[in-house]
Each structure stands twice: as C-alpha cells, then as structure tokens.
C-alpha positions in Angstrom: 6.8 -34.2 10.3 3.3 -33.3 11.3 0.6 -32.4 8.8 0.9 -28.7 9.8 4.7 -28.8 9.4 4.3 -30.4 6.0 1.8 -27.8 4.9 4.1 -25.0 6.1 7.1 -26.6 4.2 4.9 -26.9 1.1 3.9 -23.2 1.3 7.6 -22.1 1.4 8.6 -24.5 -1.4 5.8 -23.1 -3.5 6.8 -19.6 -2.8 10.4 -20.3 -3.7 9.2 -21.9 -7.0 7.1 -18.9 -7.9 9.9 -16.5 -6.9 12.4 -18.3 -9.2 9.9 -18.3 -12.0 9.2 -14.6 -11.6 12.9 -13.8 -11.5 13.4 -15.4 -14.9 10.3 -13.8 -16.5 10.0 -10.3 -15.1 13.5 -9.3 -14.1 14.3 -7.4 -17.3 11.0 -5.5 -17.0 11.7 -4.5 -13.4 14.6 -2.2 -14.4 12.5 -0.7 -17.2 9.7 0.0 -14.8 12.1 1.6 -12.3 13.6 3.7 -15.2 10.1 4.9 -16.1 9.5 6.0 -12.5 12.9 7.7 -12.3 12.3 9.6 -15.6 8.9 10.7 -14.2 10.4 12.0 -11.0 13.3 13.7 -12.7 10.8 15.6 -14.9 8.9 16.8 -11.8 6.1 14.3 -12.3 4.4 12.3 -9.7 3.5 8.6 -9.4 -0.1 7.7 -8.9 -1.1 4.2 -7.9 -4.3 2.3 -7.8 -5.4 -1.3 -7.1 -8.5 -3.2 -5.9 -9.0 -5.1 -2.7 -5.9 -6.6 -1.0 -3.7 -5.3 -3.8 -4.4 -1.8 -2.5 -2.1 -2.6 0.4 0.7 -3.1 -2.1 -0.1 0.2 -3.8 -0.1 2.0 -0.5 3.2 0.3 0.6 4.8 1.6 -2.6 3.6 5.1 -2.1 4.7 5.1 1.6 8.2 3.9 0.5 8.4 6.8 -1.9 7.0 9.5 0.4 8.8 8.4 3.5 11.8 6.2 2.8 12.6 2.7 1.5 16.1 1.8 2.7 17.9 5.0 3.2 17.3 8.6 4.3 16.5 10.8 1.3 14.1 13.5 0.2 10.4 12.6 -0.1 9.3 11.5 -3.6 5.8 12.5 -4.9 3.4 9.6 -4.8 -0.4 9.3 -4.4 -2.5 6.1 -3.8 -6.0 6.7 -5.2 -7.3 3.9 -3.0 -6.1 5.5 0.2 -8.8 8.1 0.4 -11.8 6.1 1.6 -14.1 9.1 1.6 -13.6 10.0 -2.0 -13.7 6.3 -3.0 -17.0 5.6 -1.3 -18.5 8.9 -2.6 -17.8 7.9 -6.2 -19.1 4.3 -5.5 -22.2 5.7 -3.7 -23.2 7.4 -7.0 -23.1 3.9 -8.6 -20.0 4.8 -10.5 -17.7 2.0 -9.3 -16.0 1.8 -12.7 -15.1 5.5 -12.3 -13.5 5.2 -8.9 -10.0 5.7 -10.2 -10.4 7.3 -13.6 -12.3 10.2 -12.2 -9.4 10.9 -9.8 -6.8 10.4 -12.5 -8.6 13.0 -14.7 -8.7 15.4 -11.8 -5.0 15.2 -10.6 -3.1 13.5 -13.4 -1.1 15.6 -15.8 1.2 14.9 -18.7 4.5 13.4 -17.5 2.9 11.7 -14.5 3.0 7.9 -14.2 0.2 5.6 -13.2 1.2 2.3 -11.5 -1.6 -0.3 -11.4 -1.4 -3.4 -9.2 -3.7 -6.3 -10.2 -3.9 -9.4 -8.1 -7.2 -11.0 -9.0 -8.0 -10.4 -12.6 -8.5 -7.3 -14.7 -11.3 -5.0 -13.4 -13.2 -2.4 -15.4 -12.3 0.4 -13.0 -8.5 -0.3 -13.5 -9.0 -0.4 -17.3 -10.8 2.9 -17.1 -8.0 4.4 -15.0 -5.5 3.3 -17.6 -7.5 4.9 -20.4 -7.9 8.1 -18.4 -4.1 8.2 -17.8 -3.5 7.8 -21.5 -5.9 10.7 -22.1 -3.7 12.7 -19.7 -0.6 11.6 -21.6 0.7 9.7 -18.6 2.9 6.6 -18.8 1.6 3.3 -17.3 3.3 0.5 -15.3 1.1 -2.5 -14.6 2.1 -5.2 -12.1 -0.2 -8.2 -12.6 -0.7 -11.7 -11.1 -2.2 -12.7 -14.4 -0.5 -13.5 -17.6 -1.0 -11.0 -20.4 -4.7 -10.4 -21.1 -7.1 -7.5 -21.8 -4.9 -4.9 -20.1 -2.1 -5.8 -22.5 -4.1 -4.5 -25.4 -4.3 -1.1 -23.7 -0.5 -0.7 -23.3 1.3 2.0 -25.4 4.9 1.4 -26.6 6.2 3.5 -23.6 4.2 1.6 -21.1 5.4 -1.5 -19.1 3.5 -4.6 -17.9 5.1 -7.0 -15.5 2.9 -10.1 -15.5 3.2 -13.2 -13.4 2.1 -16.6 -14.5 -1.6 -16.7 -13.5 -1.0 -16.9 -9.7 -3.9 -16.7 -7.3 -3.9 -13.6 -5.1 -2.5 -15.2 -2.0 0.5 -16.6 -3.9 1.0 -13.5 -6.1 1.0 -11.0 -3.2 4.5 -11.8 -1.8 6.0 -11.9 -5.4 4.4 -8.5 -6.2 5.8 -7.1 -3.0 9.2 -8.4 -3.9 8.9 -6.7 -7.3 7.8 -3.4 -5.7 10.8 -3.6 -3.3 13.1 -4.1 -6.3 11.6 -1.1 -8.0 12.0 1.0 -4.9 15.6 0.0 -4.4 16.4 0.8 -8.1 14.7 4.2 -7.8 16.7 5.1 -4.7 20.0 3.9 -6.3 19.4 5.7 -9.6 18.4 9.0 -8.0 20.5 9.0 -4.9 23.3 6.4 -5.3 24.3 4.1 -2.5 
C-alpha cells in the first residue's frame, strides 16, 4: 500500500472509531434534542441556529433540511440560521461588536417557545455564549452540539436544555460526526411529525 493509500485508510479508520465513540456517548441525547425541536415546532415556535467558521455550514445545512426537506416531501418547517445573513453579520462586526453578532439577532427575533441550536466545532466562543444568554432571556430552549467535552457552555445550560458533546475532537474530525448527529435529529423530527 502506498503512503497515500495508508493515509486514506487511516482517515477512514479514525472516522469509524470516532463515530462508534459518539454512538455510545451521545445517542441518548440525540432523541432528547429531536424531541425538543419537535415540541418547539408543535407549539408554533421556530428553530434558530448559530455557529462560527466552518461550523456555520452545519447550521445552514440543518436549516435547509427543515425549510426544504430532509428525506421526504413534507411541509416546510420554520428555521433561521443567524450566520447566513452576511450583511447583518458584518454590520454588527463593523461596529466592533463581534461578541454581539448572534445575541443581538436573538434578542430581535427570538421569542418564548423558540429553540436556539448552537454548533461549536473549535472551542467555546464569547459570541455563542452571549447568544445562549440572550436566548435564555427570551425564554428559549437551547440545544448545543459541541466537538468539545463539557466546558464553560455546560454551566449555562438550564434543566430543559440539551448539550451533545463529543470527546474533544479537532474540527476536521468533529465535522462529519456533527453532521451525522444533525442528520439523525432531522430524521427523528420528520418521523415524529410526519411518520414514515
């Protein structure tokens, strides 16, 4: 086997190991997170997502799966990714308020009964923490998907909130696992709301 072939094999082996580990640690929390999303949607709430950097792709993917479809035709479900609006994001940053990038938006559009889903792939950032605090001020439930084991965000969680934390994976290794978790949540939402 060539060095390149060995490297590729090693990448897949590592991915399978991380996937198996995640299955044993976060599987019970996946259903609880999906149930929280379903409860929000059944009460005419919306799901608001936020993430930094590459994790924003995951947040947008989740919103797209809700607004368009995941695996079956069904009505659109209300979801907003706060990182998708580059104009608003850059305007808030321009005013040297990076830490307010998401919390300012949560305060403007969040309402009691909504849910904030936060994806964290590279450590816990101040702007995500402030978004969680703003969501709590708005009486919103929180779901956090994190590549890091429990840390400073854990202390912010209320009893009705949910944190799904991987075992301190670097972003490039965490991303496919976080995507798998989001796919599982999407599938459960569809199943619980629409059957099939």
